[in-house]
C-alpha positions, 0 to 999 in steps of 0.5 A, a space after each residue: 444505526 447511529 455510530 454509537 449503535 454500530 460500534 456496540 453492534 460490532 463489539 467496539 466498546 473499549 479503546 486504549 489510548 497510548 500516550 506518554 502524557 499519561 506518565 506521571 513522571 518524565 524519563 531522561 529521554 524526555 529532557 533536552 541535553 542542553 537544558 542540563 547545562 544550566 541545571 548543573 551550572 546552578 546546582 552548587 547551592 543545592 548539592 545537599 538537597 540533590 544528595 538527599 533526594 538521590 543518594 548516589 548524586 555525588 558518586 555518579 558523573 553528571 554525563 551519566 546522571 542526565 541519562 538516569 531515569 531514577 535521577 530524573 524522577 528524583 529531581 521531578 519529585 523534589 522540585 519543591 525542595 530544589 526551589 527554582 533550580 528544576 523549573 527551567 529543566 522541565 519547562 518544555 516537557 511541562 508545556 507539551 504535557 499540558 497541551 497533550 493532556 488537554 487533547 487526551 481529555 477531549 479524546 476521552 470525552 469524544 469516545 465516551 459520547 460514542 459509548 466507548 470506555 477509554 483506557 489510559 496507558 503511558 509507556 508501560 503496558 496495562 493489563 486492560 489494554 491487552 483486550 481493548 477493542 480499539 487502539 489509539 497510539 501516539 507516534 512519538 512516545 517521548 517529549 523530544 520526538 526522537 527516532 527511539 520514541 517511535 521505536 518504543 511506540 511500535 514495540 508497545 503496539 506489537 506487544 498488545 497485538 502479539 496474541 491477537 494477530 488472528 483477530 486484531 483490533 483497529 489502530 489509529 495512529 496520531 501525532 502532533 508532529 509534521 512527520 506523521 505523513 512520512 512515518 505512517 507507512 513505516 509504522 504500519 509495516 514495522 508494527 505488522 498492522 493490517 492496512 484495512 484496520 489502520 488509520 492515522 490523524 494529526 492530533 489537531 485534526 482527529 477531533 475536528 468536525 466529525 473526523 473521529 466518528 466517521 473514522 470509527 464508523 468506517 473501521 467498524 463497518 468493515 471490521 468483520 471482513 478485515 478480521 477475516 483477511 487478518 485471520 487468513 494472513 495470521 494462519 498462513 504465516 503460522 502455517 509456514 513454521 509447521 510446514 517448514 518443520 514437516 518438510 525438513 523432517 522429510 528431506 533430512 531423512 534422505 541419505 547421500 545414497 538417495 541423491 545418488 540414485 536420483 542422479 543415476 536413475 534420472 538426472 544423468 539421463 535427463 542432463 539436469 544438475 542436482 541443485 536445479 532439480 531439488 529446487 524445483 522439487 522442494 518448491 512443490 513439496 513445501 507448497 504441499 505442506 502449506 496446503 495441508 495446514 487445516 487452519 489456513 485452508 479454513 481461513 481461506 474458505 472463509 474469505 468467500 464471505 468477504 463483501 467487497 462490493 462496499 469496500 472503503 477508500 484507501 487511507 494511504 495513497 496508492 503504492 506499487 505493492 500490487 505491481 510488486 506482487 504481480 512481478 513475484 508471481 510472473 518471475 523467478 528471483 534473479 538469484 536463482 539464475 545462479 543455479 544452472 539448469 543443465 550441464 550444457 553451454 550455455 545453460 539456458 532454460 524454458 522461459 529464459 528471457 534475453 534482453 538487449 544490453 544497451 536497452 533502453 537506447 534505441 536500436 539503429 537496426 530495425 531487425 534488432 529486437 529488444 528481447 527474446 524468450 526461450 520457447 523450446 520445451 524444457 526436456 529438450 533443453 537439458 539433454 545433449 541430444 535433445 534439440 539441434 536448435 532452440 526456438 526463440 520468440 522475439 519481442 519489444 520492450 516499452 516502459 510500463 504505463 497505464 496505457 500499456 497494461 493489457 489483459 487482452 493480448 495473450 502474447 504480452 508479459 505485462 510486468 517486468 523490472 529492470 535492475 534499477 527498479 523501473 517497470 517494463 512491458 514485453 510485447 512478443 511478436 508471433 511473426 518473429 520466431 527464430 531457431 538458433 543453435 546453442 553456439 549462436 545463443 552462447 555468442 549472443 549472451 557472451 560478455 561482449 554479446 548483444 544480449 544478457 540473461 535478464 530473468 526467468 519466467 515462472 513455468 505456468 506463465 511461460 507455458 501460457 505464452 507457449 500455448 498461446 503461441 501454438 494456437 492455444 492447443 492444450 491451454 492450461 488454467 492459470 491464475 487471473 492477472 492482477 489489476 495494475 495501479 497508476 497514480 493520477 492527478 485530479 482537479 475538481 471544478 464547477 461553473 459559477 453564475 457567470 459561466 466561469 470555470 472555478 477550480 476547487 482548492 484541494 490541498 490534500 488531493 493535490 498532495 496525495 493524488 489519486 489512483 487509477 486501477 486498471 483491470 478488465 471486464 468480462 469482454 477483456 476490455 479495459 476497466 478503469 476506476 478512479 479511487 481517492 483516499 478517505 482524506 481527499 474524499 472528505 476534503 472534496 465533499 467539504 469543499 462542495 458543501 461550501 459552494 454557495 447555492 446562488 453562485 452556480 449557473 442555473 443548470 448547476 443548481 439541481 446537481 449541486 443540491 444532489 451533491 450536498 444532500 447525499 453522500 452519493 459522490 463520496 460512495 462512488 469515489 470510495 468504491 471506484 468511479 468508473 472512467 470507461 472509454 473517456 479519453 478525450 471526452 466527457 462522461 456523466 456522473 450520476 448517483 448510484 441510487 436509482 429513483 423508485 419511479 424509474 427515472 434517471 438517477 440525479 446528475 452529479 457532474 461530469 468526468 473526463 480523462 486526459 481531455 482533448 475536446 475544445 468545447 465543454 458539453 456542460 450540463 451542471 454538477 462538478 467537473 472532475 478532470 483526470 490527467 495521467 493520466 489526470 482525472 477532472 470532475 466538473 460541476 455546473 455546465 451549460 448544455 453545448 456551450 463552446 468555451 475553448 478559452 475556458 477549457 484551454 485555461 483550465 488545462 493549463 492551470 491543471 
């Protein structure tokens, strides 16, 4: 399929282009306040004309006129009558409009060549735009590119998307401003755009080479799956309103007598305060109402058909969003600690974690542990006669890194966050169980005590830890722990015809970096993958294409040919290049396309992760080096050539 055929097949036939250059008349916000000084200084001989084209001219103060859109329109329309008075006022506006108009004409032509009908739209919504299959939006809808110009662009995009949240069109954000990189994520979030349907480009880059068709091809290829995700999120968000209404309809019916009976017949005996009990009950009741929403359940069922085997590379470099979601699933919010769970002193609950007050300072006493978690069953903690001593499981805390993220050890809490936002990992020690009285724990948590109540683990995760501790008796099924993401530095090199390591110049890759996703395989072993952004992949492939065939060592010619003739490396980097157990060594990168004759797929290069080896086992292709953790992709190597000087030099420059 050609790109035009693919777009037609996916139903992308119209595109609205939102740009203030389409406006016939400037607004007051398009003109610099300083330009008005000259205008009013020279306006004396033209006051009769100004009063003619704008009748309120003599009654309105100049400080108000410069913010009056009607006055600006009158001056714009009356430029001929005002002779040269208005020329300097509109010079900057007209120059920028001329430049943007040229870009917009080229964009319209490029879209037309792909079978897409462009719809022009300035700062006023046109009806046809509401049903457009694709949206191109200018970051700044204004000549001066002020913050309010971004807000206006966001407002227009939100208006176009308001009735289409369940099936939104892709959005391409564009700008001639250098602030695009800084503002892109905030624009996406404020406009409530789905990441899978959002792309951004500087105007001077969008129409270069095949950037536009390649971007549209990627958006169209994954459109159906992205819409399924959007439908699920839209239905889930909508279900919250209905679920909340149904939930409150029920709980508002409860009278004080109902709460009194709950206390008399249950809570007084159990020793649990009413507020803590209702929070637990209401959490479950609200979840029940959300689960009752048929559109949400149907949208969730449709997600089984989403094809994630060929998902695209991220267009914005990896963030900590996944880690934030993991943290929310493992821990209750700290604010909930303000609601006591029982009437005893100190009031502690199952899953409460105590953290050393002076952490991360190193303890001078090896017997002093960083943290403790309460493992006594919840029912024994709320009753005054429930337990004489409280079971604590001791553990240590370390900063969370790619090396400390662990799925295999069930006595590990993979992610916690300190007050300053830094991520930590808690490793529990099954050989250090302590039984302390409530009075002793009270001293531990006192204002002058060695520990403080850090946070409370959600019940299912605390239960998992408890059951693992008790030799897995009565284990319960739990949601799988989500993968972690860590930024990495990547350098890409090749060996030239003199067997000298040459590092490719990749400024986009240097700026955005790459992401290492850490998960697990079916044997609980580490499963690491390297993922780059679309822009970094495109830059890398262009740099490889520019390597002269005659300038690589002999054994590098076939790998270079394979790299240039196929998009195999780009596909590997889009879906995640496996890093495996590569720490310190070198692994082959081979094409994912298996030859029909059963031979090995073509060699593309080598990859190493935090390299330690002094000799390069080089047999051709690119050499990708990943430092953390970095990733190093290398091309063109000569078998078993020992070149410690070259390797040392490269590691130093990396």
